[in-house]
DOVEX-50710 format. One record per residue (C-alpha): x, y, z; residue number from 0; residue in three letters. Coordinates in nm, 3 decimals. Layout:
# DOVEX-50710
px	py	pz	k	r
X	Y	Z	NUM	Ala;
...
//
This chain:
# DOVEX-50710
px	py	pz	k	r
13.328	9.205	4.864	0	Met;
13.480	9.328	5.192	1	Ala;
13.341	9.632	5.370	2	Val;
13.551	9.870	5.579	3	Ser;
13.493	10.193	5.759	4	Ala;
13.751	10.458	5.830	5	Asn;
13.818	10.588	6.179	6	Lys;
13.620	10.908	6.136	7	Leu;
13.312	10.730	6.003	8	Glu;
13.316	10.490	6.300	9	Leu;
13.300	10.775	6.550	10	Leu;
13.037	10.961	6.345	11	Gln;
12.818	10.650	6.342	12	Ile;
12.860	10.608	6.721	13	Ala;
12.765	10.973	6.778	14	Asp;
12.460	10.951	6.551	15	Ala;
12.327	10.631	6.714	16	Val;
12.384	10.766	7.065	17	Ala;
12.205	11.090	6.978	18	Arg;
11.913	10.918	6.806	19	Glu;
11.856	10.655	7.078	20	Lys;
11.940	10.900	7.358	21	Gln;
12.192	10.669	7.517	22	Ile;
12.554	10.711	7.627	23	Asp;
12.806	10.723	7.341	24	Arg;
13.036	10.488	7.536	25	Ala;
12.766	10.218	7.524	26	Ile;
12.755	10.237	7.142	27	Val;
13.132	10.214	7.118	28	Ile;
13.130	9.916	7.356	29	Glu;
12.869	9.748	7.132	30	Ala;
13.096	9.805	6.830	31	Met;
13.388	9.651	7.017	32	Glu;
13.175	9.343	7.096	33	Asp;
13.078	9.316	6.728	34	Ala;
13.443	9.336	6.615	35	Ile;
13.539	9.074	6.875	36	Gln;
13.270	8.838	6.747	37	Lys;
13.388	8.883	6.386	38	Ala;
13.749	8.827	6.490	39	Ala;
13.661	8.503	6.670	40	Arg;
13.486	8.381	6.355	41	Ala;
13.815	8.428	6.170	42	Arg;
14.069	8.315	6.431	43	Tyr;
13.860	8.049	6.606	44	Gly;
13.580	8.061	6.864	45	Gln;
13.807	7.928	7.140	46	Glu;
14.044	8.223	7.098	47	Thr;
14.020	8.497	7.360	48	Glu;
14.016	8.825	7.165	49	Ile;
13.982	9.180	7.287	50	Arg;
13.890	9.472	7.060	51	Ala;
13.944	9.833	7.165	52	Glu;
13.822	10.146	6.987	53	Ile;
13.986	10.473	7.085	54	Asn;
13.690	10.707	7.161	55	Pro;
13.892	11.011	7.045	56	Lys;
14.074	10.893	6.734	57	Ser;
13.854	10.602	6.630	58	Gly;
14.156	10.375	6.595	59	Glu;
14.071	10.005	6.636	60	Thr;
14.316	9.769	6.804	61	Arg;
14.279	9.390	6.811	62	Leu;
14.462	9.172	7.061	63	Gln;
14.469	8.801	7.135	64	Arg;
14.490	8.724	7.508	65	Leu;
14.700	8.424	7.613	66	Met;
14.692	8.286	7.968	67	Leu;
15.036	8.225	8.122	68	Val;
15.063	7.867	8.254	69	Val;
15.337	7.624	8.358	70	Asp;
15.221	7.354	8.117	71	Glu;
15.035	7.436	7.795	72	Val;
14.722	7.228	7.736	73	Glu;
14.546	7.455	7.482	74	Ser;
14.791	7.634	7.247	75	Pro;
14.511	7.861	7.118	76	Ala;
14.450	8.021	7.457	77	Thr;
14.758	7.943	7.670	78	Gln;
15.129	8.028	7.661	79	Ile;
15.414	7.871	7.854	80	Ala;
15.580	8.080	8.125	81	Leu;
15.920	8.066	7.948	82	Ala;
15.770	8.205	7.625	83	Asp;
15.579	8.471	7.817	84	Ala;
15.895	8.588	7.996	85	Leu;
16.056	8.642	7.657	86	Ala;
15.778	8.886	7.569	87	Lys;
15.735	9.039	7.914	88	Asn;
15.998	8.991	8.187	89	Pro;
15.736	9.067	8.455	90	Asp;
15.497	8.788	8.344	91	Ala;
15.369	8.550	8.611	92	Arg;
15.154	8.236	8.602	93	Val;
14.790	8.344	8.582	94	Gly;
14.864	8.668	8.395	95	Asp;
14.748	8.738	8.039	96	Phe;
14.986	8.820	7.754	97	Ile;
14.838	9.033	7.474	98	Ala;
14.944	8.961	7.117	99	Asp;
14.848	9.227	6.859	100	Pro;
14.643	9.106	6.563	101	Leu;
14.615	9.268	6.218	102	Pro;
14.288	9.451	6.139	103	Pro;
14.025	9.235	5.979	104	Ile;
13.800	9.309	5.684	105	Glu;
13.431	9.241	5.725	106	Phe;
13.266	9.019	5.467	107	Gly;
12.892	9.017	5.406	108	Arg;
12.817	8.753	5.672	109	Val;
13.049	8.913	5.927	110	Ala;
12.888	9.251	5.862	111	Thr;
12.539	9.116	5.923	112	Gln;
12.654	8.940	6.237	113	Ser;
12.822	9.257	6.365	114	Ala;
12.511	9.460	6.287	115	Lys;
12.294	9.220	6.491	116	Gln;
12.530	9.248	6.788	117	Val;
12.528	9.627	6.776	118	Ile;
12.150	9.651	6.732	119	Val;
12.092	9.413	7.024	120	Gln;
12.330	9.599	7.255	121	Lys;
12.184	9.938	7.161	122	Val;
11.830	9.810	7.211	123	Arg;
11.918	9.677	7.558	124	Glu;
12.082	10.009	7.649	125	Ala;
11.777	10.198	7.525	126	Glu;
11.547	9.978	7.735	127	Arg;
11.764	10.027	8.044	128	Asp;
11.767	10.401	7.989	129	Arg;
11.390	10.409	7.953	130	Gln;
11.333	10.198	8.265	131	Tyr;
11.574	10.406	8.477	132	Glu;
11.411	10.727	8.353	133	Glu;
11.050	10.631	8.430	134	Tyr;
11.074	10.400	8.731	135	Arg;
11.118	10.699	8.966	136	Asp;
10.831	10.885	8.799	137	Arg;
10.555	10.652	8.922	138	Val;
10.288	10.877	9.070	139	Gly;
10.338	11.162	8.824	140	Glu;
10.094	11.291	8.564	141	Val;
10.239	11.281	8.214	142	Ile;
10.131	11.414	7.874	143	Asn;
10.162	11.215	7.554	144	Gly;
10.022	11.164	7.207	145	Ile;
9.809	10.865	7.114	146	Val;
10.015	10.649	6.879	147	Lys;
9.758	10.378	6.813	148	Arg;
9.461	10.199	6.969	149	Val;
9.467	9.819	6.999	150	Glu;
9.156	9.636	7.119	151	Tyr;
9.059	9.936	7.329	152	Gly;
9.408	9.973	7.480	153	Asn;
9.570	10.309	7.405	154	Val;
9.940	10.312	7.312	155	Ile;
10.089	10.650	7.403	156	Val;
10.404	10.811	7.262	157	Asp;
10.582	10.988	7.547	158	Leu;
10.859	11.125	7.327	159	Gly;
11.135	10.919	7.488	160	Arg;
10.937	10.601	7.522	161	Gly;
10.605	10.425	7.478	162	Glu;
10.338	10.362	7.739	163	Ala;
10.009	10.177	7.749	164	Ile;
9.679	10.279	7.902	165	Cys;
9.465	9.967	7.925	166	Arg;
9.099	9.975	7.841	167	Arg;
8.995	9.926	8.207	168	Asp;
9.213	10.224	8.306	169	Gln;
9.030	10.463	8.075	170	Leu;
8.730	10.665	8.190	171	Ile;
8.409	10.500	8.064	172	Pro;
8.276	10.629	7.732	173	Arg;
8.588	10.831	7.643	174	Glu;
8.736	10.762	7.299	175	Val;
9.087	10.837	7.179	176	Phe;
9.215	10.838	6.821	177	Arg;
9.572	10.841	6.686	178	Pro;
9.718	11.191	6.716	179	Gly;
9.504	11.293	7.017	180	Asp;
9.679	11.441	7.318	181	Arg;
9.630	11.245	7.640	182	Ile;
9.708	11.320	8.002	183	Arg;
9.738	11.023	8.241	184	Ala;
9.883	10.904	8.570	185	Tyr;
10.192	10.678	8.570	186	Ile;
10.060	10.385	8.773	187	Ala;
10.343	10.135	8.731	188	Asp;
10.672	10.074	8.549	189	Val;
10.787	9.713	8.510	190	Arg;
11.095	9.554	8.357	191	Arg;
10.971	9.277	8.125	192	Glu;
11.141	9.050	7.866	193	Pro;
11.016	9.259	7.575	194	Arg;
11.138	9.577	7.740	195	Gly;
11.018	9.814	8.013	196	Pro;
10.642	9.855	8.027	197	Gln;
10.496	10.186	8.141	198	Ile;
10.136	10.154	8.256	199	Phe;
9.916	10.464	8.259	200	Leu;
9.582	10.519	8.427	201	Ser;
9.307	10.776	8.402	202	Arg;
9.088	10.604	8.663	203	Thr;
9.338	10.596	8.952	204	His;
9.221	10.802	9.254	205	Pro;
9.558	10.978	9.272	206	Gln;
9.510	11.104	8.915	207	Phe;
9.243	11.337	9.054	208	Thr;
9.473	11.446	9.337	209	Ala;
9.757	11.521	9.093	210	Met;
9.526	11.721	8.864	211	Leu;
9.425	11.936	9.162	212	Phe;
9.795	11.976	9.244	213	Arg;
9.849	12.120	8.897	214	Gln;
9.546	12.349	8.913	215	Glu;
9.571	12.468	9.277	216	Val;
9.898	12.649	9.365	217	Pro;
9.829	12.608	9.737	218	Glu;
9.840	12.227	9.700	219	Ile;
10.159	12.246	9.493	220	Tyr;
10.320	12.467	9.761	221	Asp;
10.209	12.233	10.042	222	Gly;
9.980	12.486	10.212	223	Val;
9.681	12.262	10.137	224	Ile;
9.715	11.885	10.163	225	Glu;
9.506	11.622	9.984	226	Val;
9.443	11.355	10.252	227	Lys;
9.243	11.100	10.053	228	Ser;
9.053	11.049	9.728	229	Val;
8.768	10.815	9.631	230	Ala;
8.646	10.782	9.273	231	Arg;
8.375	10.626	9.066	232	Asp;
8.552	10.706	8.735	233	Pro;
8.349	10.914	8.493	234	Gly;
8.064	10.960	8.739	235	Ser;
8.160	11.105	9.077	236	Arg;
8.455	11.160	9.308	237	Ala;
8.517	11.278	9.663	238	Lys;
8.843	11.443	9.768	239	Ile;
8.934	11.528	10.129	240	Ala;
9.157	11.833	10.184	241	Val;
9.302	12.015	10.483	242	Ile;
9.480	12.348	10.513	243	Ser;
9.802	12.392	10.711	244	Asn;
9.727	12.765	10.725	245	Asp;
9.421	12.859	10.929	246	Ser;
9.369	13.172	10.718	247	Ser;
9.315	12.968	10.398	248	Ile;
8.991	12.784	10.330	249	Asp;
9.095	12.451	10.168	250	Pro;
8.758	12.391	10.000	251	Val;
8.735	12.743	9.861	252	Gly;
9.092	12.731	9.731	253	Ala;
9.023	12.406	9.546	254	Cys;
8.697	12.537	9.399	255	Val;
8.857	12.859	9.279	256	Gly;
8.701	13.184	9.161	257	Met;
8.357	13.095	9.022	258	Arg;
8.461	12.729	9.023	259	Gly;
8.740	12.783	8.769	260	Ser;
8.988	12.543	8.932	261	Arg;
8.753	12.254	8.998	262	Val;
8.595	12.294	8.653	263	Gln;
8.935	12.249	8.488	264	Ala;
8.968	11.914	8.665	265	Val;
8.607	11.817	8.586	266	Val;
8.663	11.882	8.214	267	Gln;
8.979	11.667	8.213	268	Glu;
8.782	11.385	8.381	269	Leu;
8.501	11.396	8.123	270	Gln;
8.247	11.572	8.343	271	Gly;
8.308	11.367	8.659	272	Glu;
8.132	11.543	8.950	273	Lys;
8.369	11.620	9.236	274	Ile;
8.276	11.673	9.603	275	Asp;
8.549	11.858	9.794	276	Ile;
8.535	11.755	10.161	277	Ile;
8.712	11.926	10.454	278	Pro;
8.922	11.661	10.627	279	Trp;
8.902	11.629	11.008	280	Ser;
9.112	11.425	11.253	281	Pro;
8.788	11.339	11.432	282	Asp;
8.649	11.032	11.256	283	Ala;
8.284	11.113	11.326	284	Ala;
8.314	11.469	11.192	285	Thr;
8.504	11.351	10.884	286	Phe;
8.244	11.084	10.805	287	Ile;
7.958	11.331	10.845	288	Val;
8.138	11.566	10.603	289	Asn;
8.203	11.279	10.361	290	Ala;
7.832	11.196	10.340	291	Leu;
7.749	11.543	10.206	292	Gln;
7.510	11.659	10.073	293	Pro;
7.303	11.438	10.308	294	Ala;
7.227	11.565	10.661	295	Glu;
7.323	11.337	10.950	296	Val;
7.130	11.322	11.277	297	Ala;
7.356	11.094	11.482	298	Lys;
7.661	10.867	11.452	299	Val;
7.772	10.566	11.658	300	Val;
8.134	10.454	11.617	301	Leu;
8.284	10.110	11.672	302	Asp;
8.658	10.187	11.669	303	Glu;
8.774	9.825	11.709	304	Asp;
8.619	9.714	11.380	305	Ser;
8.632	10.062	11.217	306	Glu;
8.260	10.055	11.162	307	Arg;
8.016	10.342	11.206	308	Ile;
7.638	10.363	11.216	309	Glu;
7.496	10.682	11.072	310	Val;
7.140	10.785	11.151	311	Val;
6.975	11.020	10.900	312	Val;
6.625	11.168	10.879	313	Pro;
6.382	10.953	10.681	314	Asp;
6.370	11.202	10.392	315	Asp;
6.753	11.204	10.367	316	Gln;
6.800	10.827	10.329	317	Leu;
6.809	10.815	9.948	318	Ser;
7.041	11.118	9.937	319	Leu;
7.281	10.963	10.189	320	Ala;
7.295	10.630	10.007	321	Ile;
7.308	10.784	9.661	322	Gly;
7.219	10.628	9.328	323	Arg;
7.311	10.258	9.343	324	Arg;
7.481	10.322	9.678	325	Gly;
7.736	10.553	9.520	326	Gln;
7.744	10.825	9.788	327	Asn;
7.789	10.595	10.088	328	Val;
8.035	10.375	9.894	329	Arg;
8.259	10.670	9.806	330	Leu;
8.233	10.805	10.162	331	Ala;
8.344	10.464	10.293	332	Ser;
8.641	10.454	10.052	333	Gln;
8.735	10.813	10.141	334	Leu;
8.731	10.761	10.518	335	Thr;
8.838	10.395	10.539	336	Gly;
8.540	10.315	10.764	337	Trp;
8.251	10.078	10.697	338	Asp;
7.934	10.289	10.706	339	Ile;
7.587	10.160	10.791	340	Asp;
7.303	10.399	10.707	341	Ile;
6.988	10.392	10.922	342	Leu;
6.683	10.613	10.923	343	Thr;
6.558	10.759	11.250	344	Glu;
6.257	10.525	11.229	345	Ala;
6.480	10.218	11.180	346	Glu;
6.704	10.323	11.466	347	Glu;
6.404	10.377	11.693	348	Ser;
6.270	10.034	11.599	349	Glu;
6.604	9.872	11.668	350	Arg;
6.638	10.043	12.006	351	Arg;
6.287	9.924	12.094	352	Gln;
6.380	9.570	11.994	353	Lys;
6.698	9.581	12.204	354	Glu;
6.496	9.714	12.500	355	Phe;
6.248	9.429	12.467	356	Gln;
6.528	9.171	12.443	357	Glu;
6.696	9.305	12.758	358	Arg;
6.362	9.315	12.937	359	Thr;
6.294	8.953	12.843	360	Gln;
6.646	8.857	12.956	361	Leu;
6.576	8.992	13.305	362	Phe;
6.224	8.850	13.317	363	Val;
6.346	8.499	13.232	364	Asp;
6.672	8.506	13.426	365	Gly;
6.547	8.673	13.746	366	Leu;
6.198	8.522	13.740	367	Asn;
6.034	8.867	13.782	368	Val;
5.740	9.033	13.615	369	Asp;
5.773	9.247	13.303	370	Glu;
5.756	9.578	13.489	371	Val;
6.067	9.496	13.695	372	Val;
6.250	9.384	13.379	373	Gly;
6.158	9.709	13.203	374	Gln;
6.279	9.916	13.499	375	Leu;
6.617	9.744	13.495	376	Leu;
6.648	9.778	13.117	377	Ala;
6.549	10.145	13.123	378	Ser;
6.817	10.215	13.387	379	Glu;
7.083	10.100	13.140	380	Gly;
7.150	9.744	13.261	381	Phe;
7.243	9.531	12.961	382	Thr;
7.357	9.199	13.109	383	Ser;
7.298	8.971	13.404	384	Met;
7.657	9.021	13.519	385	Glu;
7.594	9.394	13.563	386	Glu;
7.290	9.326	13.780	387	Val;
7.472	9.062	13.987	388	Ala;
7.788	9.255	14.066	389	Tyr;
7.695	9.624	14.051	390	Val;
7.692	9.823	14.373	391	Asp;
7.373	9.743	14.564	392	Leu;
7.282	10.111	14.599	393	Asp;
7.247	10.147	14.221	394	Glu;
6.964	9.893	14.215	395	Ile;
6.809	10.017	14.541	396	Ala;
6.799	10.374	14.404	397	Ser;
6.564	10.271	14.119	398	Ile;
6.217	10.414	14.176	399	Glu;
5.991	10.150	14.339	400	Gly;
6.285	9.939	14.466	401	Phe;
6.420	9.922	14.821	402	Asp;
6.729	9.761	14.965	403	Glu;
6.556	9.431	15.036	404	Glu;
6.428	9.411	14.678	405	Thr;
6.774	9.497	14.544	406	Ala;
6.934	9.218	14.754	407	Glu;
6.677	8.967	14.626	408	Glu;
6.735	9.070	14.264	409	Ile;
7.112	9.039	14.300	410	Gln;
7.079	8.699	14.469	411	Ala;
6.860	8.573	14.184	412	Arg;
7.103	8.715	13.928	413	Ala;
7.395	8.531	14.089	414	Arg;
7.196	8.207	14.105	415	Glu;
7.115	8.244	13.736	416	His;
7.482	8.302	13.650	417	Leu;
7.586	7.999	13.855	418	Glu;
7.333	7.784	13.670	419	Glu;
7.455	7.917	13.333	420	Met;
7.813	7.845	13.439	421	Glu;
7.719	7.487	13.534	422	Arg;
7.547	7.429	13.199	423	Gln;
7.843	7.580	13.011	424	Ala;
8.084	7.357	13.199	425	Asp;
7.882	7.050	13.106	426	Glu;
7.884	7.158	12.741	427	Ala;
8.261	7.214	12.762	428	Arg;
8.320	6.861	12.890	429	Arg;
8.097	6.711	12.625	430	Glu;
8.301	6.891	12.358	431	Leu;
8.627	6.763	12.512	432	Gly;
8.778	7.104	12.594	433	Val;
9.067	7.062	12.844	434	Asp;
9.069	7.224	13.188	435	Asp;
9.413	7.375	13.117	436	Asp;
9.246	7.656	12.919	437	Leu;
9.133	7.798	13.255	438	Arg;
9.493	7.912	13.301	439	Glu;
9.431	8.187	13.044	440	Val;
9.320	8.508	13.225	441	Pro;
8.990	8.649	13.100	442	Gly;
8.875	8.323	12.937	443	Leu;
8.530	8.224	13.066	444	Thr;
8.363	7.884	13.049	445	Thr;
8.119	8.012	12.786	446	Ala;
8.417	8.125	12.578	447	Met;
8.573	7.781	12.617	448	Met;
8.254	7.624	12.478	449	Val;
8.271	7.857	12.176	450	Ala;
8.638	7.769	12.127	451	Leu;
8.557	7.398	12.147	452	Gly;
8.303	7.436	11.869	453	Lys;
8.584	7.593	11.665	454	Asp;
8.818	7.296	11.737	455	Asp;
9.036	7.481	11.989	456	Val;
9.054	7.206	12.254	457	Met;
9.354	7.278	12.477	458	Asn;
9.617	7.530	12.581	459	Leu;
9.847	7.436	12.293	460	Glu;
9.572	7.497	12.038	461	Asp;
9.493	7.834	12.192	462	Phe;
9.861	7.936	12.212	463	Ala;
9.898	7.853	11.843	464	Gly;
9.620	8.093	11.744	465	Ser;
9.647	8.449	11.619	466	Val;
9.400	8.729	11.702	467	Pro;
9.225	8.695	11.365	468	Asp;
9.142	8.331	11.449	469	Asp;
8.965	8.439	11.769	470	Leu;
8.789	8.766	11.691	471	Val;
8.763	8.744	11.311	472	Gly;
8.890	8.976	11.043	473	Trp;
8.772	9.204	10.764	474	Val;
8.867	9.139	10.402	475	Glu;
8.841	9.399	10.126	476	Lys;
8.740	9.260	9.787	477	Arg;
8.736	9.561	9.560	478	Gly;
8.460	9.782	9.691	479	Thr;
8.301	9.496	9.885	480	Glu;
8.380	9.430	10.252	481	Thr;
8.366	9.068	10.369	482	Val;
8.357	8.995	10.745	483	Arg;
8.487	8.671	10.889	484	His;
8.374	8.611	11.247	485	Thr;
8.577	8.438	11.517	486	Gly;
8.454	8.227	11.812	487	Pro;
8.514	8.507	12.065	488	Leu;
8.359	8.788	11.859	489	Ala;
8.017	8.748	12.025	490	Glu;
8.173	8.805	12.370	491	Phe;
8.299	9.153	12.283	492	Gly;
8.667	9.052	12.299	493	Val;
8.881	9.314	12.126	494	Ser;
9.189	9.239	11.917	495	Arg;
9.413	9.372	12.196	496	Thr;
9.242	9.148	12.452	497	Asp;
9.285	8.848	12.221	498	Ala;
9.657	8.924	12.181	499	Glu;
9.705	8.942	12.557	500	Glu;
9.520	8.612	12.605	501	Met;
9.733	8.439	12.341	502	Ile;
10.056	8.566	12.495	503	Met;
9.940	8.448	12.841	504	Ala;
9.864	8.105	12.690	505	Ala;
10.212	8.087	12.536	506	Arg;
10.366	8.166	12.875	507	Val;
10.147	7.901	13.042	508	Ala;
10.238	7.648	12.770	509	Ala;
10.609	7.716	12.823	510	Gly;
10.669	7.850	12.474	511	Trp;
10.799	8.180	12.609	512	Ile;
10.874	8.331	12.948	513	Thr;
10.757	8.642	13.128	514	Glu;
11.108	8.781	13.071	515	Ala;
11.059	8.746	12.694	516	Asp;
10.737	8.948	12.719	517	Leu;
10.896	9.216	12.935	518	Ala;
11.203	9.242	12.712	519	Gly;
11.017	9.221	12.382	520	Gly;
11.228	8.921	12.284	521	Gly;
11.149	8.705	11.986	522	Asp;
10.953	8.415	12.126	523	Ala;
11.018	8.206	11.817	524	Glu;
11.365	8.146	11.961	525	Ala;
11.210	7.999	12.276	526	Ala;
11.174	7.624	12.315	527	Asp;
11.370	7.544	11.997	528	Asp;
11.431	7.190	12.115	529	Asp;
11.064	7.102	12.085	530	Glu;
11.021	7.294	11.757	531	Gly;
10.644	7.296	11.798	532	Glu;
10.609	7.670	11.747	533	Ala;
10.792	7.662	11.413	534	Asp;
10.587	7.370	11.282	535	Glu;
10.248	7.530	11.337	536	Asp;
10.154	7.758	11.043	537	Pro;
9.929	7.965	11.271	538	Asn;
10.229	8.091	11.467	539	Leu;
10.285	8.393	11.247	540	Glu;
10.377	8.620	11.537	541	Arg;
10.504	8.522	11.878	542	Leu;
10.595	8.864	12.006	543	Ser;
//
């Protein structure tokens, strides 16, 4: 039995589907046109080019067969000779299409099912596109939804106009959701996948805390107070750094609220997670001291090149500074972006004593003097033999118990020691097979060349093909763990900037680039293309 729909019903169906799926009405009508075209091809032949049009105002359906105008007909089902086309349309040209009207078709059971599948597929694709376009720009927002179901610990959330998933590892530990519960979460990611757009929610993301404060604290919403960074141990503790752009407003007090009302609202949402609100400071040392609250800090020593800081605390504050299972110092490190080493005053004193003894022994052995002289030099701040050998003579002579003659003798012995060390290093370099051409690199000592040789950097080309990480090492973050990889020049105190300058000097000496390239900031990869050596070496990630 054939099935037909009148014009009014067709438009009513299109309106209802568009309203229910929240998609454009034109998309539904286009899907219907595709379905009618497919049914018409089944009747007139799959090779036939058919176009169906539905008038969006009247609902009238028009079917046309398109014929390509050609000089010589090869396929009568799809082509028409130019002479025949001119009879229908005097303006026809080769390559144009002539439209022949077709009578309306009636849909049988099979055709109806086929048309339904086409429409459902098109509508589903449009719905997915609409959902993806709607949520892809909302990454970073906090959204409310209702728990639809729980699958293997993963929570499926109904957002009203779409579905989202909050994976088990993105839920706060020990919290349980049941179907029908309201849930508030952070939109962490939106991806387009074969089964449709996937919206991933998170309740453990650090920015979830920041966005909750934004909702609770009007000053943050208005931009008067800024959240600089957040570190979380979900369900247990969090630290949030804030700064005020208005000197008359206390950022910490504003976030805490009257009798803690604002911060307590966030704590309740995060299942009792304790929150430390830290005043942010542009000074790294001050910020890190604030981040270690509630522990008291006696002294800090910063190493800006490696973004590492040593914090000295009183002996009775050590456990408070580290926190249970290292939680306090770990969160402080995440908050500030610095690696933090905690030492007690006793440990720091012991380390300083050990360093003093090592420097004393260095001078005793290298200068062939007694221990008292070595201690005097160490206590005056001399840390290396080079300092003793090349410092102004008056600085040594001014040490209590020394005179000018003694100072001259000490400097002479220091230089002799350095010459002997240089000779030994040069012998080691030759045994390793390190080429003399590395001496062309400014700042590269013989001892450094020995260290490079042990790392298989044997000549100027090898050195020019290096990157700073190869020479001074690098730091790798693996979750909350920091892994340090050392380079051959790390022990010599070579900074990353120094290493870059050395590498660029080596590339100039090797002929890879010119001084003009350096001065003009040109791309050195374009230099020496004929040899192609720079492009072949995988280490040459940057040549400028």
